[in-house]
C-alpha positions as a printed Julia matrix, in Angstrom:
312×3 Matrix{Float64}:
 169.42  110.73  79.43
 167.53  107.91  81.09
 163.88  107.33  80.34
 161.21  108.27  82.84
 157.5   107.79  83.48
 155.26  109.67  85.89
 151.61  109.13  86.85
 149.57  112.34  86.94
 146.3   113.29  88.67
 143.13  113.06  86.6
 143.17  116.75  85.68
 146.19  119.04  85.44
 146.59  122.6   84.09
 149.35  123.06  81.52
 151.27  126.2   80.68
 153.32  125.8   77.52
 155.5   128.07  75.43
 155.11  128.09  71.65
 158.78  127.21  71.32
 157.96  123.73  72.67
 156.0   122.62  69.62
 155.81  123.14  65.85
 152.4   121.63  65.13
 148.96  122.43  66.51
 145.99  120.05  66.22
 142.51  120.88  67.48
 140.89  117.46  67.89
 137.35  118.81  67.67
 138.07  120.36  64.27
 138.5   116.9   62.79
 134.78  116.46  63.41
 133.64  120.04  62.79
 136.14  121.67  60.42
 136.29  125.43  60.05
 133.74  126.7   57.54
 136.29  128.8   55.63
 138.68  125.87  55.01
 138.5   123.13  52.33
 137.06  119.96  53.82
 136.11  116.53  52.51
 134.17  113.61  53.95
 135.46  110.38  52.37
 133.14  107.38  52.67
 134.89  104.01  52.35
 133.38  100.6   51.72
 132.4    99.59  55.24
 129.05   99.55  56.98
 128.13  102.92  58.46
 127.58  101.78  62.03
 127.4   105.22  63.65
 124.52  106.61  61.56
 123.41  109.41  63.9
 126.94  110.77  64.21
 127.55  110.34  60.48
 124.49  112.37  59.52
 125.51  115.18  61.88
 129.07  115.22  60.54
 127.81  115.28  56.94
 126.69  118.9   57.19
 130.08  120.08  58.45
 131.98  118.95  55.35
 131.82  120.82  52.06
 132.75  117.95  49.71
 131.54  114.35  49.95
 133.26  111.53  48.08
 132.42  107.82  48.03
 135.16  105.3   47.28
 133.52  102.7   45.0
 131.41  100.45  47.28
 131.2   103.26  49.83
 128.29  104.45  47.7
 126.48  101.17  48.44
 126.93  101.83  52.16
 125.54  105.34  51.86
 122.58  104.16  49.79
 121.77  101.28  52.17
 121.94  103.52  55.24
 118.5   104.96  54.5
 116.6   101.72  53.92
 113.17  102.59  52.52
 113.44  106.29  53.36
 113.81  107.7   49.86
 113.25  111.25  51.05
 116.28  111.09  53.35
 118.4   109.28  50.75
 117.81  112.03  48.21
 119.01  114.66  50.7
 122.37  112.99  51.27
 123.97  112.81  47.85
 127.75  112.57  47.41
 129.54  114.89  45.0
 131.67  112.1   43.52
 131.82  108.31  43.36
 135.3   107.14  42.33
 137.11  103.82  41.85
 137.32  100.83  39.56
 133.63  100.36  40.44
 133.92   96.59  40.83
 132.01   96.85  44.13
 129.4    99.42  43.11
 125.99   97.8   42.68
 124.24   98.49  39.39
 121.03   99.74  40.98
 123.03  102.05  43.25
 125.04  103.38  40.31
 121.86  103.93  38.34
 120.23  105.78  41.25
 123.12  108.18  41.82
 123.63  108.76  38.11
 119.98  109.8   37.85
 120.62  112.2   40.74
 123.48  113.81  38.74
 126.25  112.53  41.02
 129.6   112.52  39.18
 130.67  108.87  38.86
 134.25  108.39  37.6
 135.59  104.96  36.75
 139.36  104.36  36.9
 140.5   100.92  35.81
 144.16  101.02  36.84
 145.1    98.48  39.49
 148.35  100.29  40.29
 146.53  102.54  42.72
 143.74  101.83  45.18
 140.27  103.31  45.21
 141.44  105.35  48.19
 144.25  106.89  46.13
 141.89  107.56  43.24
 139.63  109.45  45.62
 142.57  111.54  46.82
 143.21  112.45  43.18
 139.66  113.68  42.66
 139.67  115.56  45.98
 142.92  117.35  45.09
 141.61  118.18  41.62
 138.3   119.45  42.93
 139.91  121.87  45.36
 142.78  123.0   43.12
 141.38  123.06  39.61
 138.18  124.94  38.89
 138.59  123.8   35.28
 138.38  120.17  36.38
 135.29  120.7   38.52
 133.53  122.61  35.77
 134.42  120.13  33.05
 133.27  116.99  34.86
 130.09  118.69  36.0
 129.17  119.85  32.52
 130.27  116.75  30.62
 127.62  114.46  29.17
 130.22  111.73  28.62
 129.6   108.58  30.68
 132.96  108.98  32.44
 132.71  112.79  32.59
 135.56  113.37  30.11
 138.07  111.55  32.33
 140.21  108.95  30.57
 139.04  105.53  31.75
 142.33  103.92  32.81
 144.17  106.49  34.94
 142.88  109.84  33.77
 142.55  111.28  37.27
 146.19  110.59  38.14
 147.39  112.08  34.84
 145.23  115.15  35.31
 146.51  115.6   38.84
 150.11  115.43  37.62
 149.45  118.58  35.61
 148.44  120.59  38.66
 150.7   123.52  39.28
 148.94  124.82  42.37
 151.35  126.16  44.97
 148.79  127.67  47.3
 149.72  125.39  50.16
 146.09  124.92  51.13
 145.37  122.03  53.45
 142.31  119.88  52.84
 140.8   118.56  56.06
 139.79  115.02  55.12
 137.8   112.75  57.41
 137.65  109.15  56.21
 134.76  107.06  57.48
 135.72  103.39  57.59
 139.06  102.01  56.48
 139.98  100.66  59.91
 137.44   98.05  60.99
 137.36   95.81  57.91
 139.9    93.62  56.17
 143.28   93.75  57.88
 145.25   94.43  54.68
 143.0    97.37  53.91
 143.41   98.64  57.46
 147.19   98.57  57.05
 146.86  100.41  53.75
 144.75  103.04  55.5
 147.44  103.49  58.14
 150.12  103.73  55.45
 148.21  106.67  53.95
 148.64  108.61  57.2
 152.4   108.35  56.78
 152.43  108.94  53.03
 150.37  112.1   53.38
 152.41  113.5   56.26
 155.03  115.38  54.21
 155.03  119.16  54.15
 154.16  119.01  50.44
 150.97  117.04  51.08
 147.71  118.95  50.94
 145.83  116.52  53.15
 145.11  116.61  56.86
 143.81  113.05  57.09
 141.93  111.49  59.99
 139.94  108.26  60.26
 136.73  107.89  62.21
 135.79  104.37  63.25
 132.91  103.3   65.48
 135.19  103.74  68.5
 138.11  106.02  67.66
 139.6   108.97  65.89
 142.91  107.93  64.33
 145.46  110.39  62.97
 149.19  111.07  62.81
 151.28  112.94  65.34
 154.19  114.49  63.41
 157.66  114.77  64.89
 159.13  118.04  66.19
 156.48  118.57  68.86
 152.68  118.64  68.59
 150.17  120.42  70.8
 146.76  118.75  70.92
 143.9   120.96  72.07
 140.29  120.26  73.08
 137.69  121.83  75.33
 137.31  120.68  78.94
 133.74  119.6   78.28
 134.72  117.6   75.19
 137.48  115.82  77.11
 135.18  114.92  79.99
 132.22  113.78  77.92
 133.66  112.44  74.67
 137.28  111.36  75.03
 138.22  108.01  76.53
 141.57  106.27  76.31
 144.32  106.99  73.81
 147.34  105.17  72.44
 150.6   106.37  70.88
 151.44  103.75  68.28
 154.85  103.53  66.54
 153.48  101.82  63.43
 155.99  103.36  61.03
 159.21  102.49  62.84
 160.57  102.18  66.38
 161.05  105.64  67.82
 161.41  107.64  71.02
 158.71  109.54  72.87
 160.97  112.42  73.82
 158.49  114.11  76.14
 154.77  114.07  76.83
 152.89  116.48  79.05
 149.21  116.09  79.82
 148.83  112.3   79.71
 147.83  110.17  82.69
 151.2   108.47  82.31
 153.65  111.02  80.96
 156.97  109.73  79.66
 160.32  111.1   78.54
 163.2   109.64  76.51
 161.0   106.57  76.25
 161.83  104.1   73.49
 158.74  102.58  71.88
 158.54   99.67  69.45
 155.91   97.27  68.14
 158.51   94.53  67.79
 159.59   94.85  71.41
 156.01   95.18  72.67
 156.72   98.51  74.32
 153.81  100.79  73.43
 151.97  103.57  75.26
 148.45  102.14  75.05
 145.43  102.58  77.35
 146.68  106.03  78.27
 144.44  109.09  78.44
 144.46  112.87  78.39
 144.53  114.6   81.78
 145.7   118.0   80.6
 142.63  120.17  81.14
 142.54  121.61  77.62
 145.73  120.47  75.96
 148.42  117.82  75.71
 152.0   118.11  74.43
 153.52  115.22  72.48
 157.15  115.37  71.36
 158.35  112.38  69.36
 161.53  111.62  67.44
 159.48  110.26  64.51
 155.84  110.48  63.55
 153.49  108.13  65.42
 149.85  107.18  65.0
 147.48  108.19  67.78
 144.15  106.55  68.49
 141.69  108.61  70.53
 138.69  106.76  71.92
 135.45  108.68  71.32
 132.26  108.18  73.32
 129.91  108.17  70.34
 126.79  108.38  72.48
 127.85  111.84  73.66
 129.49  113.1   70.49
 126.32  114.24  68.73
 125.92  117.06  71.26
 129.21  118.56  70.1
 128.47  118.53  66.37
């Protein structure tokens, strides 16, 4: 079949059958996850440049983890306001700790934050944080042991103890951990690419992570193949969502069908190498948008941060 593209009005109702998609993503739940589901806020080593939004999001996530120098960013956010700083304490600080400032480490250690050093250079601080997140949610024995340990490294072997401990997990519950990573996109380009690679690596059915990145301008997450329905409220779309882009960063692929974009396409080949990418698009489906792709693609959704706080 030949490819096609159609321009839609600014708002269109959509009626879809469940047989048209296999995956359902509520965009607003990336920012306000359901209270009865495991959720983690992961703070990476970049300046927190949306402080008001960050502090609102904080309360919606059950577990807070800093990746190494991410603890510096959290500490510095509060300036001289010690009262506020003491109210926003992470549960874990994890990494090789080469970026963690001594005074920051000392402060959080005094506040009983669990600080776990992992020296291995065969995994990134990001991956080490994923290990501790998985262990926290799947192993009550792990959480209890590190909390009660008086050992400097909380009874975790210094080189790669987290990874080895995680290998022993036998949990088959299939729980999904909603994980919002703050940072990871705006800094060094190689680290940005690594962040994107994690979206693909964690996309298998066996993965426990629903991962999304929040930058100062966008939500960034993965659209799996086999058909995905994105949902959002009318008010959220009008006040918070700007442009969006469907980005074939893993491999060239085909946008088999979209419904609910300003420029809907079908049988549309997309490739970074060929410069054929659906960018500067936007949602016009009143409350939903259907995306069917041959392979998984990254989506960036522009967020109007000035309005977002009202929805948190």
